Backbone and ligand atoms as CSV (ligand in chain L), in Angstrom:
chain,resi,resn,atom,element,x,y,z
A,1,LEU,N,N,136.620,108.935,83.475
A,1,LEU,CA,C,136.039,109.222,84.799
A,1,LEU,C,C,134.536,108.953,84.797
A,2,PRO,N,N,134.004,108.522,85.939
A,2,PRO,CA,C,132.553,108.352,86.046
A,2,PRO,C,C,131.830,109.679,85.854
A,3,GLN,N,N,130.573,109.571,85.466
A,3,GLN,CA,C,129.777,110.780,85.257
A,3,GLN,C,C,128.538,110.751,86.141
A,4,VAL,N,N,128.290,111.873,86.785
A,4,VAL,CA,C,127.090,112.032,87.602
A,4,VAL,C,C,126.265,113.138,86.965
A,5,ALA,N,N,125.087,112.761,86.449
A,5,ALA,CA,C,124.286,113.694,85.652
A,5,ALA,C,C,123.166,114.307,86.481
A,6,PHE,N,N,123.073,115.629,86.448
A,6,PHE,CA,C,122.032,116.356,87.176
A,6,PHE,C,C,120.963,116.822,86.209
A,7,SER,N,N,119.715,116.476,86.525
A,7,SER,CA,C,118.629,116.892,85.650
A,7,SER,C,C,117.480,117.446,86.481
A,8,GLY,N,N,116.677,118.262,85.837
A,8,GLY,CA,C,115.500,118.796,86.524
A,8,GLY,C,C,114.795,119.838,85.679
A,9,ARG,N,N,113.555,120.070,86.033
A,9,ARG,CA,C,112.774,121.119,85.400
A,9,ARG,C,C,113.459,122.471,85.570
A,10,SER,N,N,113.271,123.345,84.604
A,10,SER,CA,C,113.777,124.708,84.743
A,10,SER,C,C,113.239,125.317,86.022
A,11,ASN,N,N,114.101,125.970,86.752
A,11,ASN,CA,C,113.695,126.704,87.948
A,11,ASN,C,C,113.479,125.814,89.184
A,12,VAL,N,N,113.755,124.519,89.059
A,12,VAL,CA,C,113.566,123.620,90.200
A,12,VAL,C,C,114.660,123.849,91.252
A,13,GLY,N,N,115.742,124.532,90.808
A,13,GLY,CA,C,116.848,124.808,91.722
A,13,GLY,C,C,118.069,123.939,91.440
A,14,LYS,N,N,118.180,123.453,90.218
A,14,LYS,CA,C,119.305,122.577,89.869
A,14,LYS,C,C,120.646,123.270,90.086
A,15,SER,N,N,120.752,124.508,89.612
A,15,SER,CA,C,122.017,125.234,89.792
A,15,SER,C,C,122.307,125.454,91.269
A,16,SER,N,N,121.260,125.765,92.022
A,16,SER,CA,C,121.435,126.008,93.459
A,16,SER,C,C,121.864,124.730,94.175
A,17,VAL,N,N,121.313,123.590,93.775
A,17,VAL,CA,C,121.699,122.312,94.380
A,17,VAL,C,C,123.170,122.026,94.084
A,18,ILE,N,N,123.573,122.247,92.841
A,18,ILE,CA,C,124.971,122.004,92.460
A,18,ILE,C,C,125.896,122.924,93.245
A,19,ASN,N,N,125.529,124.187,93.337
A,19,ASN,CA,C,126.352,125.138,94.093
A,19,ASN,C,C,126.451,124.735,95.563
A,20,ARG,N,N,125.359,124.294,96.128
A,20,ARG,CA,C,125.339,123.863,97.526
A,20,ARG,C,C,126.208,122.621,97.704
A,21,LEU,N,N,126.085,121.706,96.783
A,21,LEU,CA,C,126.868,120.471,96.830
A,21,LEU,C,C,128.360,120.789,96.837
A,22,LEU,N,N,128.758,121.720,95.988
A,22,LEU,CA,C,130.171,122.042,95.830
A,22,LEU,C,C,130.608,123.147,96.779
A,23,ASN,N,N,129.659,123.641,97.580
A,23,ASN,CA,C,129.926,124.759,98.477
A,23,ASN,C,C,130.521,125.961,97.754
A,24,ARG,N,N,129.950,126.245,96.613
A,24,ARG,CA,C,130.372,127.433,95.870
A,24,ARG,C,C,129.149,128.246,95.505
A,25,LYS,N,N,129.391,129.517,95.307
A,25,LYS,CA,C,128.262,130.396,95.011
A,25,LYS,C,C,127.962,130.481,93.525
A,26,ASN,N,N,129.004,130.484,92.712
A,26,ASN,CA,C,128.778,130.788,91.303
A,26,ASN,C,C,129.265,129.708,90.357
A,27,PHE,N,N,129.270,128.480,90.831
A,27,PHE,CA,C,129.759,127.408,89.978
A,27,PHE,C,C,128.806,127.223,88.809
A,28,ALA,N,N,127.571,126.917,89.142
A,28,ALA,CA,C,126.539,126.823,88.120
A,28,ALA,C,C,125.751,128.132,88.150
A,29,ARG,N,N,125.389,128.603,86.997
A,29,ARG,CA,C,124.681,129.873,86.936
A,29,ARG,C,C,123.282,129.757,87.513
A,30,VAL,N,N,123.002,130.500,88.542
A,30,VAL,CA,C,121.662,130.492,89.137
A,30,VAL,C,C,120.806,131.505,88.393
A,31,GLY,N,N,119.566,131.101,88.156
A,31,GLY,CA,C,118.627,132.026,87.539
A,31,GLY,C,C,118.934,132.344,86.083
A,32,ALA,N,N,119.570,131.401,85.392
A,32,ALA,CA,C,119.773,131.569,83.951
A,32,ALA,C,C,118.405,131.622,83.283
A,33,ALA,N,N,118.343,132.259,82.123
A,33,ALA,CA,C,117.065,132.439,81.441
A,33,ALA,C,C,116.318,131.117,81.372
A,34,PRO,N,N,115.109,131.048,81.944
A,34,PRO,CA,C,114.391,129.780,81.993
A,34,PRO,C,C,114.123,129.259,80.589
A,35,GLY,N,N,114.327,127.979,80.411
A,35,GLY,CA,C,113.954,127.360,79.145
A,35,GLY,C,C,114.920,127.602,78.014
A,36,LYS,N,N,116.038,128.250,78.296
A,36,LYS,CA,C,117.008,128.426,77.210
A,36,LYS,C,C,117.992,127.262,77.253
A,37,THR,N,N,117.757,126.323,76.363
A,37,THR,CA,C,118.621,125.151,76.283
A,37,THR,C,C,119.928,125.557,75.631
A,38,THR,N,N,120.962,125.625,76.412
A,38,THR,CA,C,122.210,126.039,75.804
A,38,THR,C,C,123.069,124.829,75.469
A,39,GLN,N,N,123.526,124.148,76.500
A,39,GLN,CA,C,124.413,123.023,76.258
A,39,GLN,C,C,124.501,122.167,77.502
A,40,ILE,N,N,125.201,121.052,77.365
A,40,ILE,CA,C,125.487,120.209,78.516
A,40,ILE,C,C,126.823,120.668,79.084
A,41,ASN,N,N,126.831,121.030,80.359
A,41,ASN,CA,C,128.065,121.511,80.989
A,41,ASN,C,C,128.711,120.412,81.818
A,42,TYR,N,N,130.015,120.251,81.673
A,42,TYR,CA,C,130.773,119.257,82.425
A,42,TYR,C,C,131.708,119.959,83.395
A,43,PHE,N,N,131.636,119.565,84.664
A,43,PHE,CA,C,132.580,120.077,85.660
A,43,PHE,C,C,133.372,118.897,86.199
A,44,LYS,N,N,134.703,119.001,86.144
A,44,LYS,CA,C,135.541,117.929,86.686
A,44,LYS,C,C,135.737,118.193,88.176
A,45,ILE,N,N,135.336,117.217,89.013
A,45,ILE,CA,C,135.361,117.404,90.457
A,45,ILE,C,C,136.439,116.520,91.081
A,46,ASP,N,N,137.447,117.157,91.696
A,46,ASP,CA,C,138.484,116.436,92.451
A,46,ASP,C,C,139.125,115.296,91.687
A,47,ASN,N,N,139.209,115.424,90.367
A,47,ASN,CA,C,139.766,114.328,89.576
A,47,ASN,C,C,139.062,112.997,89.816
A,48,ALA,N,N,137.842,113.051,90.394
A,48,ALA,CA,C,137.150,111.814,90.774
A,48,ALA,C,C,135.976,111.504,89.844
A,49,PHE,N,N,135.304,112.563,89.386
A,49,PHE,CA,C,134.160,112.332,88.486
A,49,PHE,C,C,133.823,113.617,87.735
A,50,TYR,N,N,133.029,113.447,86.700
A,50,TYR,CA,C,132.463,114.599,86.020
A,50,TYR,C,C,131.057,114.842,86.534
A,51,LEU,N,N,130.802,116.062,86.967
A,51,LEU,CA,C,129.448,116.482,87.261
A,51,LEU,C,C,128.874,117.017,85.954
A,52,VAL,N,N,127.818,116.373,85.491
A,52,VAL,CA,C,127.236,116.730,84.202
A,52,VAL,C,C,125.943,117.499,84.444
A,53,ASP,N,N,125.925,118.730,84.024
A,53,ASP,CA,C,124.769,119.601,84.237
A,53,ASP,C,C,123.910,119.580,82.968
A,54,LEU,N,N,122.846,118.777,83.004
A,54,LEU,CA,C,121.965,118.660,81.837
A,54,LEU,C,C,121.011,119.854,81.805
A,55,PRO,N,N,120.704,120.350,80.622
A,55,PRO,CA,C,119.831,121.529,80.541
A,55,PRO,C,C,118.436,121.259,81.103
A,56,GLY,N,N,117.872,122.246,81.775
A,56,GLY,CA,C,116.543,122.126,82.371
A,56,GLY,C,C,115.463,121.919,81.319
A,57,TYR,N,N,114.340,121.382,81.760
A,57,TYR,CA,C,113.252,121.087,80.825
A,57,TYR,C,C,111.929,121.544,81.409
A,58,GLY,N,N,110.899,121.488,80.570
A,58,GLY,CA,C,109.544,121.652,81.067
A,58,GLY,C,C,109.091,123.084,81.285
A,59,TYR,N,N,109.885,124.046,80.838
A,59,TYR,CA,C,109.439,125.426,80.986
A,59,TYR,C,C,108.309,125.679,79.997
A,60,ALA,N,N,107.199,126.209,80.503
A,60,ALA,CA,C,105.973,126.282,79.703
A,60,ALA,C,C,106.128,127.122,78.442
A,61,LYS,N,N,106.947,128.157,78.529
A,61,LYS,CA,C,106.932,129.136,77.433
A,61,LYS,C,C,107.993,128.930,76.364
A,62,VAL,N,N,108.585,127.742,76.298
A,62,VAL,CA,C,109.616,127.567,75.262
A,62,VAL,C,C,108.986,127.191,73.924
A,63,SER,N,N,109.669,127.555,72.860
A,63,SER,CA,C,109.189,127.258,71.512
A,63,SER,C,C,109.407,125.778,71.201
A,64,LYS,N,N,108.740,125.331,70.162
A,64,LYS,CA,C,108.913,123.945,69.742
A,64,LYS,C,C,110.361,123.705,69.317
A,65,ALA,N,N,110.947,124.698,68.645
A,65,ALA,CA,C,112.341,124.564,68.203
A,65,ALA,C,C,113.258,124.333,69.399
A,66,GLU,N,N,112.989,125.066,70.472
A,66,GLU,CA,C,113.818,124.943,71.670
A,66,GLU,C,C,113.621,123.566,72.315
A,67,ARG,N,N,112.379,123.112,72.335
A,67,ARG,CA,C,112.112,121.766,72.888
A,67,ARG,C,C,112.805,120.681,72.070
A,68,ASP,N,N,112.769,120.823,70.762
A,68,ASP,CA,C,113.430,119.844,69.890
A,68,ASP,C,C,114.925,119.819,70.146
A,69,ARG,N,N,115.481,121.012,70.359
A,69,ARG,CA,C,116.898,121.133,70.639
A,69,ARG,C,C,117.248,120.382,71.923
A,70,TRP,N,N,116.404,120.563,72.923
A,70,TRP,CA,C,116.599,119.881,74.199
A,70,TRP,C,C,116.556,118.355,73.989
A,71,GLY,N,N,115.555,117.907,73.223
A,71,GLY,CA,C,115.404,116.475,72.966
A,71,GLY,C,C,116.638,115.890,72.298
A,72,LYS,N,N,117.190,116.629,71.344
A,72,LYS,CA,C,118.380,116.154,70.613
A,72,LYS,C,C,119.579,116.055,71.548
A,73,LEU,N,N,119.736,117.077,72.388
A,73,LEU,CA,C,120.848,117.063,73.354
A,73,LEU,C,C,120.741,115.853,74.284
A,74,MET,N,N,119.529,115.617,74.785
A,74,MET,CA,C,119.309,114.491,75.700
A,74,MET,C,C,119.582,113.177,74.997
A,75,GLU,N,N,119.064,113.053,73.780
A,75,GLU,CA,C,119.293,111.830,73.016
A,75,GLU,C,C,120.778,111.565,72.865
A,76,SER,N,N,121.522,112.618,72.578
A,76,SER,CA,C,122.952,112.422,72.369
A,76,SER,C,C,123.619,112.007,73.676
A,77,TYR,N,N,123.156,112.556,74.788
A,77,TYR,CA,C,123.773,112.188,76.060
A,77,TYR,C,C,123.391,110.764,76.454
A,78,PHE,N,N,122.114,110.429,76.332
A,78,PHE,CA,C,121.647,109.113,76.764
A,78,PHE,C,C,122.033,108.013,75.779
A,79,ALA,N,N,122.598,108.383,74.636
A,79,ALA,CA,C,123.036,107.380,73.660
A,79,ALA,C,C,124.243,106.602,74.158
A,80,ASP,N,N,124.931,107.119,75.143
A,80,ASP,CA,C,126.181,106.529,75.631
A,80,ASP,C,C,126.050,106.122,77.099
A,81,PRO,N,N,125.126,105.209,77.413
A,81,PRO,CA,C,124.802,104.971,78.828
A,81,PRO,C,C,125.967,104.422,79.647
A,82,GLU,N,N,126.952,103.824,78.987
A,82,GLU,CA,C,128.052,103.267,79.804
A,82,GLU,C,C,128.863,104.364,80.494
A,83,LEU,N,N,128.701,105.605,80.021
A,83,LEU,CA,C,129.412,106.718,80.656
A,83,LEU,C,C,128.701,107.210,81.922
A,84,MET,N,N,127.456,106.776,82.094
A,84,MET,CA,C,126.655,107.350,83.176
A,84,MET,C,C,126.742,106.487,84.428
A,85,THR,N,N,127.183,107.067,85.502
A,85,THR,CA,C,127.342,106.328,86.746
A,85,THR,C,C,126.122,106.503,87.643
A,86,LEU,N,N,125.638,107.731,87.702
A,86,LEU,CA,C,124.511,108.039,88.574
A,86,LEU,C,C,123.746,109.229,88.001
A,87,GLY,N,N,122.444,109.166,88.120
A,87,GLY,CA,C,121.616,110.318,87.795
A,87,GLY,C,C,121.161,110.967,89.087
A,88,VAL,N,N,121.170,112.286,89.115
A,88,VAL,CA,C,120.589,113.011,90.245
A,88,VAL,C,C,119.409,113.786,89.673
A,89,MET,N,N,118.216,113.298,89.999
A,89,MET,CA,C,116.989,113.882,89.460
A,89,MET,C,C,116.421,114.840,90.469
A,90,ILE,N,N,116.396,116.120,90.121
A,90,ILE,CA,C,115.910,117.109,91.076
A,90,ILE,C,C,114.445,117.421,90.799
A,91,VAL,N,N,113.629,117.311,91.842
A,91,VAL,CA,C,112.220,117.687,91.734
A,91,VAL,C,C,111.902,118.695,92.832
A,92,ASP,N,N,110.743,119.319,92.700
A,92,ASP,CA,C,110.297,120.309,93.686
A,92,ASP,C,C,109.477,119.585,94.748
A,93,SER,N,N,109.932,119.649,96.000
A,93,SER,CA,C,109.255,118.885,97.057
A,93,SER,C,C,107.832,119.363,97.291
A,94,ARG,N,N,107.485,120.533,96.765
A,94,ARG,CA,C,106.133,121.063,96.990
A,94,ARG,C,C,105.109,120.457,96.047
A,95,HIS,N,N,105.588,119.963,94.888
A,95,HIS,CA,C,104.647,119.575,93.831
A,95,HIS,C,C,104.776,118.115,93.425
A,96,LYS,N,N,103.674,117.611,92.912
A,96,LYS,CA,C,103.694,116.303,92.277
A,96,LYS,C,C,104.614,116.382,91.062
A,97,PRO,N,N,105.500,115.405,90.878
A,97,PRO,CA,C,106.375,115.431,89.706
A,97,PRO,C,C,105.562,115.512,88.409
A,98,THR,N,N,106.081,116.220,87.427
A,98,THR,CA,C,105.363,116.413,86.166
A,98,THR,C,C,105.582,115.202,85.249
A,99,ALA,N,N,104.841,115.203,84.143
A,99,ALA,CA,C,105.007,114.148,83.139
A,99,ALA,C,C,106.454,114.139,82.637
A,100,ASP,N,N,107.037,115.334,82.494
A,100,ASP,CA,C,108.438,115.412,82.052
A,100,ASP,C,C,109.381,114.758,83.064
A,101,ASP,N,N,109.090,114.963,84.347
A,101,ASP,CA,C,109.907,114.317,85.386
A,101,ASP,C,C,109.818,112.791,85.250
A,102,CYS,N,N,108.594,112.297,85.014
A,102,CYS,CA,C,108.400,110.844,84.868
A,102,CYS,C,C,109.164,110.316,83.657
A,103,THR,N,N,109.138,111.102,82.569
A,103,THR,CA,C,109.878,110.715,81.370
A,103,THR,C,C,111.366,110.633,81.668
A,104,MET,N,N,111.845,111.606,82.416
A,104,MET,CA,C,113.280,111.620,82.756
A,104,MET,C,C,113.650,110.383,83.575
A,105,ALA,N,N,112.811,110.029,84.554
A,105,ALA,CA,C,113.064,108.830,85.365
A,105,ALA,C,C,113.119,107.603,84.456
A,106,GLN,N,N,112.208,107.582,83.489
A,106,GLN,CA,C,112.150,106.452,82.559
A,106,GLN,C,C,113.426,106.374,81.716
A,107,TRP,N,N,113.940,107.517,81.314
A,107,TRP,CA,C,115.184,107.543,80.522
A,107,TRP,C,C,116.348,106.961,81.315
A,108,TYR,N,N,116.441,107.326,82.584
A,108,TYR,CA,C,117.511,106.773,83.416
A,108,TYR,C,C,117.354,105.255,83.519
A,109,ARG,N,N,116.104,104.818,83.744
A,109,ARG,CA,C,115.870,103.372,83.872
A,109,ARG,C,C,116.266,102.653,82.598
A,110,GLU,N,N,115.831,103.192,81.457
A,110,GLU,CA,C,116.112,102.522,80.185
A,110,GLU,C,C,117.605,102.513,79.874
A,111,ALA,N,N,118.309,103.526,80.371
A,111,ALA,CA,C,119.760,103.589,80.158
A,111,ALA,C,C,120.488,102.665,81.143
A,112,GLY,N,N,119.742,102.090,82.075
A,112,GLY,CA,C,120.356,101.245,83.092
A,112,GLY,C,C,121.200,102.043,84.074
A,113,CYS,N,N,120.876,103.328,84.189
A,113,CYS,CA,C,121.640,104.214,85.070
A,113,CYS,C,C,120.890,104.396,86.387
A,114,PRO,N,N,121.490,103.996,87.514
A,114,PRO,CA,C,120.827,104.226,88.789
A,114,PRO,C,C,120.660,105.729,89.037
A,115,PHE,N,N,119.619,106.094,89.755
A,115,PHE,CA,C,119.441,107.518,90.037
A,115,PHE,C,C,118.905,107.723,91.445
A,116,VAL,N,N,119.219,108.882,91.999
A,116,VAL,CA,C,118.605,109.303,93.248
A,116,VAL,C,C,117.745,110.520,92.944
A,117,VAL,N,N,116.681,110.673,93.720
A,117,VAL,CA,C,115.803,111.826,93.555
A,117,VAL,C,C,116.092,112.812,94.676
A,118,VAL,N,N,116.323,114.056,94.296
A,118,VAL,CA,C,116.518,115.125,95.274
A,118,VAL,C,C,115.236,115.955,95.299
A,119,ALA,N,N,114.564,115.965,96.465
A,119,ALA,CA,C,113.331,116.745,96.613
A,119,ALA,C,C,113.710,118.105,97.192
A,120,ASN,N,N,113.876,119.080,96.305
A,120,ASN,CA,C,114.436,120.386,96.694
A,120,ASN,C,C,113.359,121.352,97.209
A,121,LYS,N,N,113.825,122.443,97.779
A,121,LYS,CA,C,112.971,123.516,98.330
A,121,LYS,C,C,112.166,123.024,99.532
A,122,LEU,N,N,112.778,122.088,100.269
A,122,LEU,CA,C,112.141,121.536,101.468
A,122,LEU,C,C,111.795,122.629,102.469
A,123,ASP,N,N,112.600,123.703,102.484
A,123,ASP,CA,C,112.365,124.791,103.446
A,123,ASP,C,C,111.032,125.483,103.220
A,124,LYS,N,N,110.434,125.257,102.043
A,124,LYS,CA,C,109.148,125.896,101.761
A,124,LYS,C,C,107.963,125.051,102.209
A,125,LEU,N,N,108.256,123.863,102.782
A,125,LEU,CA,C,107.180,122.983,103.236
A,125,LEU,C,C,106.966,123.123,104.737
A,126,LYS,N,N,105.715,122.965,105.157
A,126,LYS,CA,C,105.442,122.790,106.575
A,126,LYS,C,C,105.872,121.388,106.949
A,127,LYS,N,N,106.253,121.216,108.204
A,127,LYS,CA,C,106.714,119.893,108.671
A,127,LYS,C,C,105.724,118.799,108.326
A,128,SER,N,N,104.444,119.106,108.530
A,128,SER,CA,C,103.404,118.084,108.330
A,128,SER,C,C,103.261,117.693,106.854
A,129,GLN,N,N,103.782,118.523,105.950
A,129,GLN,CA,C,103.642,118.229,104.521
A,129,GLN,C,C,104.753,117.329,103.998
A,130,VAL,N,N,105.833,117.221,104.765
A,130,VAL,CA,C,107.022,116.564,104.233
A,130,VAL,C,C,106.745,115.110,103.842
A,131,GLU,N,N,106.285,114.313,104.789
A,131,GLU,CA,C,106.090,112.882,104.507
A,131,GLU,C,C,105.075,112.637,103.395
A,132,PRO,N,N,103.877,113.278,103.472
A,132,PRO,CA,C,102.913,113.069,102.376
A,132,PRO,C,C,103.484,113.460,101.012
A,133,ASN,N,N,104.206,114.565,100.949
A,133,ASN,CA,C,104.740,114.994,99.659
A,133,ASN,C,C,105.794,114.022,99.134
A,134,LEU,N,N,106.647,113.532,100.034
A,134,LEU,CA,C,107.661,112.565,99.610
A,134,LEU,C,C,106.979,111.303,99.076
A,135,GLN,N,N,105.863,110.940,99.698
A,135,GLN,CA,C,105.119,109.759,99.255
A,135,GLN,C,C,104.556,109.963,97.848
A,136,VAL,N,N,104.024,111.167,97.596
A,136,VAL,CA,C,103.485,111.480,96.260
A,136,VAL,C,C,104.607,111.398,95.221
A,137,ILE,N,N,105.774,111.888,95.583
A,137,ILE,CA,C,106.921,111.841,94.659
A,137,ILE,C,C,107.277,110.382,94.352
A,138,ARG,N,N,107.328,109.554,95.398
A,138,ARG,CA,C,107.652,108.129,95.211
A,138,ARG,C,C,106.648,107.445,94.298
A,139,GLU,N,N,105.369,107.721,94.563
A,139,GLU,CA,C,104.319,107.054,93.780
A,139,GLU,C,C,104.327,107.524,92.340
A,140,THR,N,N,104.451,108.841,92.156
A,140,THR,CA,C,104.350,109.394,90.808
A,140,THR,C,C,105.523,108.947,89.938
A,141,LEU,N,N,106.691,108.886,90.524
A,141,LEU,CA,C,107.871,108.460,89.763
A,141,LEU,C,C,108.009,106.936,89.750
A,142,GLU,N,N,107.052,106.261,90.389
A,142,GLU,CA,C,107.031,104.797,90.447
A,142,GLU,C,C,108.341,104.230,90.990
A,143,LEU,N,N,108.768,104.803,92.112
A,143,LEU,CA,C,110.015,104.353,92.726
A,143,LEU,C,C,109.786,103.058,93.483
A,144,GLY,N,N,110.821,102.258,93.571
A,144,GLY,CA,C,110.762,101.002,94.318
A,144,GLY,C,C,111.323,101.191,95.718
A,145,GLU,N,N,111.239,100.124,96.488
A,145,GLU,CA,C,111.710,100.124,97.878
A,145,GLU,C,C,113.131,100.660,98.024
A,146,GLY,N,N,114.005,100.205,97.134
A,146,GLY,CA,C,115.419,100.531,97.268
A,146,GLY,C,C,115.786,101.915,96.726
A,147,ASP,N,N,114.844,102.573,96.071
A,147,ASP,CA,C,115.163,103.875,95.473
A,147,ASP,C,C,115.203,104.963,96.535
A,148,VAL,N,N,116.139,105.887,96.341
A,148,VAL,CA,C,116.406,106.891,97.368
A,148,VAL,C,C,115.817,108.247,96.979
A,149,VAL,N,N,115.062,108.841,97.905
A,149,VAL,CA,C,114.623,110.230,97.748
A,149,VAL,C,C,115.263,111.028,98.880
A,150,ILE,N,N,115.989,112.056,98.526
A,150,ILE,CA,C,116.691,112.856,99.525
A,150,ILE,C,C,115.972,114.188,99.722
A,151,PRO,N,N,115.369,114.390,100.899
A,151,PRO,CA,C,114.775,115.704,101.179
A,151,PRO,C,C,115.897,116.735,101.229
A,152,PHE,N,N,115.719,117.847,100.505
A,152,PHE,CA,C,116.857,118.736,100.290
A,152,PHE,C,C,116.416,120.196,100.314
A,153,SER,N,N,117.279,121.039,100.826
A,153,SER,CA,C,117.084,122.476,100.655
A,153,SER,C,C,118.405,123.096,100.232
A,154,ALA,N,N,118.459,123.546,98.988
A,154,ALA,CA,C,119.678,124.206,98.510
A,154,ALA,C,C,119.900,125.487,99.294
A,155,GLU,N,N,118.797,126.063,99.743
A,155,GLU,CA,C,118.891,127.318,100.485
A,155,GLU,C,C,119.501,127.108,101.867
A,156,LYS,N,N,119.038,126.064,102.572
A,156,LYS,CA,C,119.476,125.847,103.958
A,156,LYS,C,C,120.633,124.855,104.084
A,157,GLY,N,N,120.809,124.024,103.074
A,157,GLY,CA,C,121.862,123.007,103.159
A,157,GLY,C,C,121.369,121.645,103.622
A,158,THR,N,N,120.076,121.535,103.899
A,158,THR,CA,C,119.500,120.245,104.317
A,158,THR,C,C,119.745,119.184,103.242
A,159,GLY,N,N,120.190,118.008,103.673
A,159,GLY,CA,C,120.321,116.887,102.743
A,159,GLY,C,C,121.649,116.830,102.013
A,160,ARG,N,N,122.495,117.844,102.201
A,160,ARG,CA,C,123.738,117.889,101.443
A,160,ARG,C,C,124.594,116.643,101.698
A,161,GLN,N,N,124.742,116.292,102.993
A,161,GLN,CA,C,125.616,115.169,103.323
A,161,GLN,C,C,125.112,113.860,102.727
A,162,GLU,N,N,123.801,113.707,102.739
A,162,GLU,CA,C,123.228,112.477,102.177
A,162,GLU,C,C,123.490,112.394,100.671
A,163,LEU,N,N,123.392,113.534,100.008
A,163,LEU,CA,C,123.650,113.547,98.561
A,163,LEU,C,C,125.129,113.280,98.277
A,164,VAL,N,N,126.008,113.900,99.053
A,164,VAL,CA,C,127.447,113.664,98.892
A,164,VAL,C,C,127.751,112.169,99.047
A,165,SER,N,N,127.176,111.550,100.094
A,165,SER,CA,C,127.422,110.124,100.342
A,165,SER,C,C,126.936,109.262,99.187
A,166,ALA,N,N,125.750,109.589,98.679
A,166,ALA,CA,C,125.192,108.803,97.579
A,166,ALA,C,C,126.089,108.900,96.349
A,167,ILE,N,N,126.590,110.106,96.080
A,167,ILE,CA,C,127.439,110.306,94.903
A,167,ILE,C,C,128.762,109.570,95.081
A,168,LEU,N,N,129.364,109.718,96.254
A,168,LEU,CA,C,130.664,109.074,96.477
A,168,LEU,C,C,130.536,107.554,96.416
A,169,ALA,N,N,129.478,107.016,97.019
A,169,ALA,CA,C,129.272,105.560,96.988
A,169,ALA,C,C,129.204,105.085,95.547
A,170,SER,N,N,128.506,105.858,94.727
A,170,SER,CA,C,128.322,105.479,93.341
A,170,SER,C,C,129.627,105.606,92.548
A,171,VAL,N,N,130.330,106.693,92.767
A,171,VAL,CA,C,131.571,106.953,92.037
A,171,VAL,C,C,132.664,105.956,92.421
A,172,GLU,N,N,132.634,105.550,93.696
A,172,GLU,CA,C,133.667,104.629,94.175
A,172,GLU,C,C,133.300,103.178,93.928
A,173,GLY,N,N,132.361,102.942,93.028
A,173,GLY,CA,C,132.062,101.575,92.641
A,173,GLY,C,C,130.816,101.017,93.277
A,174,ARG,N,N,129.879,101.915,93.577
A,174,ARG,CA,C,128.554,101.495,94.025
A,174,ARG,C,C,128.599,100.657,95.286
A,175,LYS,N,N,129.571,100.957,96.142
A,175,LYS,CA,C,129.568,100.304,97.442
A,175,LYS,C,C,128.485,100.946,98.298
A,176,ALA,N,N,127.902,100.168,99.177
A,176,ALA,CA,C,126.947,100.753,100.120
A,176,ALA,C,C,127.726,101.696,101.040
A,177,PRO,N,N,127.087,102.771,101.515
A,177,PRO,CA,C,127.778,103.682,102.419
A,177,PRO,C,C,128.343,102.917,103.614
A,178,GLY,N,N,129.601,103.118,103.929
A,178,GLY,CA,C,130.211,102.471,105.081
A,178,GLY,C,C,130.777,101.088,104.787
A,179,ALA,N,N,130.515,100.575,103.599
A,179,ALA,CA,C,130.980,99.213,103.278
A,179,ALA,C,C,132.492,99.201,103.036
L,1,GDP,P1,P,117.511,126.046,87.926
L,1,GDP,O1,O,116.836,126.778,86.811
L,1,GDP,O2,O,116.885,124.712,88.136
L,1,GDP,O3,O,119.006,125.965,87.809
L,1,GDP,O4,O,117.135,126.838,89.274
L,1,GDP,P2,P,117.993,127.908,90.114
L,1,GDP,O5,O,119.064,127.236,90.879
L,1,GDP,O6,O,118.367,129.029,89.222
L,1,GDP,O7,O,116.885,128.353,91.179
L,1,GDP,C1,C,115.630,128.873,90.786
L,1,GDP,C2,C,115.056,129.711,91.917
L,1,GDP,O8,O,114.729,128.882,93.037
L,1,GDP,C3,C,116.058,130.747,92.442
L,1,GDP,O9,O,115.330,131.920,92.741
L,1,GDP,C4,C,116.594,130.109,93.716
L,1,GDP,O10,O,117.017,131.050,94.661
L,1,GDP,C5,C,115.396,129.325,94.214
L,1,GDP,N1,N,115.773,128.133,95.013
L,1,GDP,C6,C,116.605,127.131,94.635
L,1,GDP,N2,N,116.703,126.192,95.607
L,1,GDP,C7,C,115.942,126.608,96.640
L,1,GDP,C8,C,115.622,126.064,97.954
L,1,GDP,O11,O,116.078,124.998,98.385
L,1,GDP,N3,N,114.767,126.790,98.726
L,1,GDP,C9,C,114.217,127.967,98.303
L,1,GDP,N4,N,113.381,128.595,99.136
L,1,GDP,N5,N,114.495,128.506,97.095
L,1,GDP,C10,C,115.335,127.844,96.265
């Protein structure tokens, strides 16, 4: 089955995005101890694809041992790029993406895995901040014309349909939506 990998900084709302996507409350654990790299979780969705929940990164207070553990897990996952159909990179729409976010984008590129960026916590932005912030995200992650950034709120449900469409298009053989 194709794999759709979800990645993001600790506390960016990755679990909340997954729960919103699947319309479930407790699928992915929300508010798990920040920075505790446990494992890569696989959820089989509708016999159509695996949703791969990659451990969060970038939490300031983690030990070097914990960071190394995270690096090893990522290396093992990215070692098999033919399994990866789509990356869903979650960032915080309020902030400029971090160096770790840029590294993650680079990993997807090097693996030849297409990815979409989900700009979460949109509900915390003023309307006037949305476009400028999305632009900063595009520039910082060095996205191209064809790359997709989905404004999203796990809390309100904004952007859910767009994310569903992007995932289905990718899982069904990278057809353009509606093709
Ligand atoms: P994870 O560590 O990336 O899995 O993040 P969680 O899903 O556990 O969310 C971290 C915190 O952000 C929790 O307190 C969530 O309620 C909150 N959160 C997640 N998504 C949103 C959102 O779209 N809007 C707002 N306002 N809060 C959110």
